[in-house]
N, C-alpha and C positions, 0 to 999 in steps of 0.2 A: 361603154357599159360592160362590166364584168358579170358573166353568167356562169354559175357553177353547175356541173352535171356529173353523174356517176358514170365511170367507165374510162377507157382510153380515148385519145383523140381519134375521131372518126366514128365514135359510137352513134347509135340512132338518137340518143338523147341530145348529142351535140347537133346533129342534123336537124332535129325538131326545134332546137333553140334558134338556130339560124333561120329556119323557115318561119318561125314566129316573129322574130325581131328582124334582123338582116345580117349581111356579111360583115358589118362594121363592129359587131360585138367582139369582146375578148372571152372566148370560152375557157373556163377553168376546170380541168379534169380532176375528179375526186375518186378515191379508192372505194368509197362506200356511200350509201344514201345518207347515213348518219352524218358524214362529213359535209354533204351538200347542205343539209339543214343547219349544221353548226356554222358553216361559213356565212350563210345569210344572216343568221341570228347575231353573229359576232361582227357584222358589218365589214367582212373581208371581201364580199362581193355585193353587187347591186341587186341581183336576182338569182334565184335557183330554179331549176327545172327538174321535175321528177315524174316518172311514169306511175300511174295508179291502176290502169287496167288495159288489157289487150283483148281484142275481139275474139281471139282463139284460145288464149291461155287463161283468161279471167283476171281477177284482181291481184294486185301486188300488195299483199297484206302488210309488209314491213312499212310501207310509206303511209298507210292509214294509221298505224300505231305512232309513227313519228309526227304526223299532223297533230295528234293529241298531246304529244310530249313537248312540242316546241310552240312558242308563242309567235307564230308567223301567220301571214294573211295570204289567201289565194287571190291573185289579181288577174289571172288569165288562164286559158286552157288552149291546148293545141292537139287536134286530132291528126295524127301523122300516119300516112300510108307506109307500111314497112315492105320494102322491096329487097329481098335477099339477092345478093350477087355471088357468083362463084369467082373467087379471086386467086390469082397465082402470081408467082414471080415472073418477071419479064422473060419471054422466050419459051415458057412452058405451054404445051398444047393440051387439049382435052384428052388426047390419047395417053398422055404422060401421067394423068391423075389416077393414083391408086388409093389415096386416103383423103378424107375430108375432115377438117377440124373446125369447130365453132362452139358457141355456148350450147348446152344440151337442148334448150328450147328451140333455137334456130335449127339444130340438126333434126329435131322432131318435126318441125314445120316444113322441112324439105325432104322428108323420109322417102317418098316415092321417087323423087328426082335422083337421090343418091343411090337408090336401088337400081334404077335404070343405068346409072353410071357404072355400077358394079364396083363401087369403092367401099372401103371400110371407113368407120367413123372414129374420131378421136375427140372427146369432149375437151373444151377449153373454158377458162373462167369468164370469157367475155367475147362478144362477136368481133369488135374492133381489136381486142387483145389477141385473138387468134390470127388476125392479119398481121399485127405487129410481130408476133412470135415467128410467123412464117417468113416474114421479111428478114428477120435476124438469122433464121436457120438456113436460108437460101435453098431450102429443099426443092427438088425438081419433080418430086412425085406426089406432092401434097397441094391441096387447094383449101382455102378458107372460105367460110360463108360469112359475109359481112355486108356493110352498106357500100354504095359507090363512093361515098365520101371517104370511107376507110381506105379504099384503093387509091384515091387521089392523095390522101395524107401520106401514105407510105410508098407512093410511087410504084404501084403494082398494076397488074393487068386484069381487066374484067373479061372472063371468058363467056359468061352468060349472066343474064339479069332477069329478075322476076321468076326465080326458080322455086318459090314457095308453092306447096301443094294447093293451098287455098288462097285465092286472090283477095278475099275479104279479110285482110290482115292489117288491122289498124291498132295503134296504141294511143291512148289518151294521156297526155302530159298536163301537169299543173304547173303554173308559174307562181313562185313564192317570193314574198317581199316582207320586209320588216314592218312596214306601215301600209294600211289600206290605200287604195287609189279612188279618186272620184269616179262614180259610176256613169258610164256614157248612156246615150239614148238608144244604143244598139240592144237587140234581144240579149237578155242576161240569164245567167244561171246562178243559183245560190247554193253553197255547201254548208251544212251544219252537222254537229255531232251532239247527241243527247243520250241520257240514260233514263230508265223508267223503273217504277216499282215492279218487283217480280210477282205480279198478281195477274190472274186471268183477265184478258181483255185490254190490258194496258197498251199493247202495240196497236191493236185495232183502234182504240181511242186516239192514239197519236196520229195514225194515218188518216183518221176521219177529219182532222182539222184542215187537211189539204184537199181531201176528196170533196167535202161539202162546199168548198170554194172553187172547185174545178181547176186546181193547181196541178200541173203535170209533174209527177215524180219521175225523174230520169234515172235514178240509181239509189239503191239502199244496200248497205253493207253492215253486217254485225261483226263485232270484235270482242273477244272475252275481256272482262275487267280483271286485272291482276289482283289476286288475293281474294276474289269473290267467285266461288265455284258456281257455274251455270248462270252467271249474270253478265250482261253485255252492254257495250256502248253501240249506238246505232249511228252510222254515217249516212247522211241523206242528201241527195242533190235534187233540186226542183227548178223548174223553169220560172224565171222571174227574178226581180231585184228586191232586196230587203227595203228599198225605198218605195216600192209599190204598196199602196194602201191595203190591197187584198192580202199581200204577203205579210205585211206588218201585223194584220189582224190574226192571220194563221199562226205566226210566231208567238204572239201574245197568248193565244189560246193554248199553244203547245207548252208554254212556260207554266201554265196552270196544272199541266199533267205530268211534265217531266221532273225528275229529281235534279238534273243538271242540263243545261243547254248552252252551247257555244256556237256562235256564227263564225265560220271559217273564212267566209268572204262571198261577196257578190261580184261578178266579173262578166265581161262579154262572152257570149256563147259562140263556140266554134262549130259551125255546121258544114 
């Protein structure tokens, strides 16, 4: 099975894909999130995996916009624990490290650790990419912050692991496919996107269709509608399957209120 992801080999997205599926998949690295979506849509790969939110950094808005732009289905999710590692070229010790490089978000998440190390920081385009560039440079005074998988992929040494300042560092990934899959009997989650009339009380009425039926809303995200100032699309996740009678009734009720409604998918919930 071919699974596309954004980033270099060894990226957290690749690690999440392997954790969700298994080691037998063929990971396909993409330069951008746009390319991940396009490869799935054009049948160049079987699945795509993209991050949509991090427990520390919040939502990844680009991927919410791409969900609306492409006609793909969400068929799964993976909640992945991000454990940052301090990675160096073989033979380099902790005392040798004078500079640390990684994606700005990873550097920010390890800020206190880097200060204790007394090292300067150098932003890079990607966590796994920083490890790749460090390998190519053969630098002896620099460390990269990336995943353990990145160290394995590029044959580098892990000096320290779990160096993030906050252990509650999780990223939620979505699994994308061209066609929906049959819904299992496992606890499910459903993702939808809808728009409303720009009138007082419209969002309250939309939320009421779920509240009155005791349906648990797990996420709501608003994104601007291009060309319509101060109007928004609402992305919403709720616990349950669109095959459940109570969820079907809620969605039918929402159709009566919403200007547009699209079901992005029902899929097994990762807890």
